[in-house]
C-alpha positions as a printed NumPy array, in Angstrom:
array([[ 47.363, 122.494, 135.02 ],
       [ 49.006, 125.606, 133.561],
       [ 48.129, 127.132, 130.19 ],
       [ 49.606, 130.061, 128.299],
       [ 47.124, 132.551, 126.882],
       [ 46.433, 135.98 , 125.455],
       [ 42.634, 136.124, 125.682],
       [ 40.184, 138.869, 124.804],
       [ 40.745, 140.652, 128.098],
       [ 44.466, 140.573, 127.405],
       [ 44.236, 141.754, 123.776],
       [ 45.074, 145.37 , 124.499],
       [ 47.833, 144.328, 126.899],
       [ 49.304, 141.848, 124.415],
       [ 49.461, 144.573, 121.766],
       [ 51.565, 146.419, 124.299],
       [ 53.687, 143.307, 124.792],
       [ 51.921, 141.402, 127.581],
       [ 50.781, 137.781, 127.856],
       [ 49.753, 135.52 , 130.681],
       [ 49.516, 132.102, 132.263],
       [ 46.316, 130.603, 133.615],
       [ 46.186, 128.013, 136.419],
       [ 43.471, 125.336, 136.309],
       [ 42.52 , 122.582, 138.745],
       [ 41.79 , 118.987, 137.684],
       [ 38.156, 119.899, 137.054],
       [ 39.171, 122.568, 134.57 ],
       [ 38.2  , 125.437, 136.858],
       [ 40.458, 128.457, 136.726],
       [ 42.173, 128.995, 140.071],
       [ 44.36 , 131.957, 139.208],
       [ 46.452, 133.682, 136.581],
       [ 49.493, 135.863, 136.246],
       [ 50.392, 138.517, 133.696],
       [ 53.9  , 138.196, 132.28 ],
       [ 55.92 , 140.543, 130.087],
       [ 55.031, 139.039, 126.678],
       [ 53.501, 135.972, 125.065],
       [ 54.833, 132.861, 126.861],
       [ 56.321, 129.906, 125.023],
       [ 57.435, 126.697, 126.752],
       [ 57.549, 126.438, 130.534],
       [ 58.762, 123.964, 133.137],
       [ 57.57 , 123.461, 136.695],
       [ 59.746, 122.28 , 139.571],
       [ 58.582, 119.004, 141.117],
       [ 60.176, 119.652, 144.506],
       [ 59.872, 123.429, 144.566],
       [ 57.374, 126.179, 143.795],
       [ 59.034, 127.822, 140.795],
       [ 57.891, 127.891, 137.192],
       [ 60.362, 128.781, 134.43 ],
       [ 58.887, 130.453, 131.326],
       [ 60.515, 131.267, 127.986],
       [ 59.535, 134.776, 126.842],
       [ 61.287, 135.181, 123.464],
       [ 59.847, 138.619, 122.624],
       [ 61.576, 139.976, 125.712],
       [ 64.709, 137.821, 125.245],
       [ 64.337, 136.492, 128.764],
       [ 63.289, 133.664, 131.034],
       [ 60.757, 134.627, 133.68 ],
       [ 60.732, 132.79 , 137.   ],
       [ 57.341, 132.594, 138.696],
       [ 56.285, 131.573, 142.19 ],
       [ 53.232, 129.366, 141.544],
       [ 51.985, 129.716, 145.13 ],
       [ 52.095, 133.499, 145.357],
       [ 51.554, 133.978, 141.591],
       [ 54.324, 136.548, 141.395],
       [ 57.339, 137.02 , 139.127],
       [ 60.481, 136.275, 141.134],
       [ 63.106, 137.059, 138.512],
       [ 63.791, 137.827, 134.868],
       [ 66.89 , 136.164, 133.435],
       [ 68.237, 137.748, 130.226],
       [ 68.988, 135.502, 127.243],
       [ 71.871, 137.32 , 125.566],
       [ 73.933, 134.837, 123.538],
       [ 71.108, 133.848, 121.137],
       [ 67.555, 134.861, 120.202],
       [ 64.148, 133.204, 119.858],
       [ 64.291, 131.06 , 122.992],
       [ 61.413, 128.622, 122.506],
       [ 61.699, 125.053, 123.936],
       [ 63.126, 124.202, 127.351],
       [ 63.78 , 121.233, 129.617],
       [ 64.69 , 121.008, 133.295],
       [ 67.329, 119.005, 135.155],
       [ 66.09 , 119.708, 138.644],
       [ 68.622, 117.467, 140.396],
       [ 71.565, 119.475, 139.059],
       [ 69.773, 122.861, 139.   ],
       [ 70.07 , 123.237, 135.244],
       [ 67.618, 124.611, 132.684],
       [ 68.092, 123.792, 128.986],
       [ 66.865, 126.304, 126.412],
       [ 66.749, 125.92 , 122.627],
       [ 67.295, 129.083, 120.563],
       [ 66.834, 129.71 , 116.844],
       [ 69.227, 132.584, 116.021],
       [ 71.852, 131.304, 115.981],
       [ 70.737, 127.698, 116.585],
       [ 72.028, 126.893, 120.059],
       [ 71.389, 124.865, 123.167],
       [ 71.863, 127.107, 126.202],
       [ 72.221, 125.883, 129.772],
       [ 71.268, 128.056, 132.762],
       [ 72.003, 127.602, 136.459],
       [ 68.591, 127.766, 138.165],
       [ 70.194, 128.886, 141.417],
       [ 71.826, 131.986, 139.92 ],
       [ 70.036, 132.538, 136.6  ],
       [ 73.398, 132.63 , 134.806],
       [ 74.178, 130.936, 131.503],
       [ 76.833, 128.279, 132.134],
       [ 77.101, 126.511, 128.758],
       [ 76.221, 126.955, 125.089],
       [ 76.457, 124.439, 122.244],
       [ 75.663, 124.621, 118.544],
       [ 72.674, 122.658, 117.254],
       [ 71.811, 121.804, 113.644],
       [ 68.872, 124.19 , 113.268],
       [ 65.813, 125.743, 114.877],
       [ 63.951, 123.557, 117.353],
       [ 60.494, 123.386, 118.896],
       [ 61.197, 120.526, 121.292],
       [ 64.099, 119.331, 123.411],
       [ 64.191, 116.864, 126.273],
       [ 66.388, 115.923, 129.225],
       [ 66.922, 112.219, 129.918],
       [ 67.837, 112.113, 133.62 ],
       [ 68.54 , 108.37 , 133.592],
       [ 71.266, 108.695, 130.954],
       [ 72.274, 112.315, 131.532],
       [ 71.457, 113.287, 127.959],
       [ 69.718, 116.097, 126.114],
       [ 67.802, 115.33 , 122.903],
       [ 67.143, 118.188, 120.466],
       [ 64.844, 117.831, 117.452],
       [ 65.825, 120.337, 114.755],
       [ 64.288, 121.648, 111.541],
       [ 67.447, 120.947, 109.532],
       [ 66.917, 117.199, 109.475],
       [ 68.726, 115.977, 112.546],
       [ 68.215, 114.787, 116.091],
       [ 71.136, 116.11 , 118.139],
       [ 72.145, 114.187, 121.269],
       [ 74.294, 115.744, 124.017],
       [ 75.921, 113.883, 126.889],
       [ 76.196, 115.63 , 130.237],
       [ 79.759, 115.327, 131.53 ],
       [ 78.913, 117.484, 134.524],
       [ 76.324, 120.238, 135.07 ],
       [ 78.45 , 122.783, 133.179],
       [ 79.791, 120.657, 130.279],
       [ 77.963, 118.866, 127.457],
       [ 79.327, 116.943, 124.48 ],
       [ 77.399, 116.262, 121.315],
       [ 77.733, 112.494, 120.925],
       [ 75.379, 111.916, 117.994],
       [ 73.536, 113.63 , 115.158],
       [ 70.895, 111.318, 113.711],
       [ 69.268, 112.184, 110.369],
       [ 65.546, 112.952, 110.41 ],
       [ 63.159, 114.176, 107.697],
       [ 63.311, 117.983, 107.251],
       [ 61.223, 120.078, 109.657],
       [ 60.957, 117.263, 112.201],
       [ 61.268, 119.55 , 115.206],
       [ 58.461, 118.517, 117.555],
       [ 57.962, 115.328, 119.557],
       [ 57.559, 113.666, 122.933],
       [ 60.088, 111.866, 125.116],
       [ 58.726, 109.215, 127.5  ],
       [ 61.41 , 108.609, 130.178],
       [ 59.819, 105.413, 131.504],
       [ 60.102, 103.803, 128.073],
       [ 63.344, 105.476, 126.988],
       [ 61.645, 106.405, 123.723],
       [ 61.463, 109.626, 121.751],
       [ 58.428, 110.027, 119.486],
       [ 59.086, 112.495, 116.644],
       [ 56.333, 114.056, 114.519],
       [ 57.211, 113.906, 110.809],
       [ 55.313, 116.243, 108.493],
       [ 53.767, 115.178, 105.178],
       [ 56.248, 115.865, 102.398],
       [ 55.55 , 115.318,  98.688],
       [ 54.488, 111.685,  98.276],
       [ 55.447, 110.755, 101.857],
       [ 52.645, 110.74 , 104.414],
       [ 52.904, 112.251, 107.874],
       [ 54.105, 109.762, 110.457],
       [ 55.463, 109.334, 113.966],
       [ 58.993, 107.975, 114.185],
       [ 60.177, 106.283, 117.353],
       [ 63.788, 106.546, 118.561],
       [ 65.002, 104.207, 121.317],
       [ 67.569, 105.496, 123.797],
       [ 70.407, 103.054, 124.553]])
């Protein structure tokens, strides 16, 4: 298990712009940690490799970590948009998907080179996005009341094929690939209670 943190020992460092990741075993015992350049946001771990990709929005970069050696392998700049928060990984095609807030964009990086290979507009800021490897799609939950769906034509080209309306500020959720279902967290608004909406992929 991997957790992002900025604990008491890191307080002074975080004030200087440093955060960290802690590594835990299945018993909850800490097995190691690594200091990174700023507070980490989302991260994705390779299933067939040893790399961990971490969004570091304060530094406008993606840090690549070797989880065996606990060292930073590379720092990829995020230059075409700011506030890079959620990410998803298409390991088969060596592509990393990153959601940015300013301007709202879906960025695609080549994990072999660290270069941005595609960028598409999304409806608004996002806290969660998901890659559906079975259908070759990317699902992006946005704060502006829409679920954006992109179809992968090839690893460098993506077409937005749908924009489904959602309640405002519905920007977090969970995609379960085995079920083909996206669970979206809807906030309480006025007389409407909080709820979980379920979207079925076709």
